[in-house]
C-alpha positions in Angstrom: 361.8 74.5 -45.3 358.9 76.9 -45.8 358.3 79.9 -43.6 354.8 80.6 -41.8 354.4 83.5 -44.4 354.2 80.9 -47.3 351.7 78.5 -45.2 347.9 79.2 -45.7 345.4 80.4 -43.2 342.8 77.3 -41.8 339.6 78.0 -41.1 338.7 76.8 -37.9 334.5 76.8 -37.1 332.6 76.5 -33.9 328.9 75.4 -34.2 328.4 75.9 -30.7 329.2 79.5 -31.2 328.4 80.0 -34.8 331.8 81.3 -35.3 334.5 80.9 -37.9 337.6 82.4 -38.4 341.3 81.5 -40.1 344.3 80.8 -38.3 347.8 80.7 -39.2 348.7 76.9 -39.8 351.1 77.1 -37.1 348.7 78.4 -34.6 345.4 76.1 -35.3 346.3 73.5 -32.8 346.9 76.0 -29.9 343.9 78.2 -31.3 341.5 75.6 -31.1 342.9 74.2 -27.5 342.6 78.0 -26.3 339.1 78.7 -27.6 337.5 75.3 -26.5 339.1 75.8 -23.1 338.0 79.6 -22.6 334.4 79.1 -24.1 333.6 75.5 -23.8 335.2 74.5 -20.3 337.7 72.1 -22.4 335.2 70.4 -24.1 335.5 70.1 -28.1 333.5 73.2 -29.6 335.9 74.6 -32.0 337.5 72.5 -35.0 339.4 72.9 -37.9 336.6 73.0 -40.7 335.4 69.4 -41.5 335.8 70.0 -45.2 339.1 71.4 -45.0 340.1 68.7 -42.8 339.0 66.1 -45.6 340.8 67.7 -47.9 344.1 67.8 -45.9 343.7 64.4 -45.1 343.5 63.3 -48.7 346.5 65.8 -49.7 348.4 63.8 -46.9 347.6 60.3 -47.8 348.0 61.0 -51.7 351.7 62.4 -50.9 352.5 59.2 -48.5 351.3 57.2 -51.5 348.6 55.8 -49.5 346.3 56.4 -52.5 348.1 54.1 -54.9 
């Protein structure tokens, strides 16, 4: 099993606030939800950087054999 110390930080962006940060992989979901709740009344604003999300999706699909 991989520890949190070995997992990369994930870039999170909010175009509405013009902000960018990196958070530990295990905290991404909570960090995005917290940002959106506190600053955007729960509406979408912050998200995982779309370019990174596309790369992660490709890696997962490849790992699952969906691209074969």
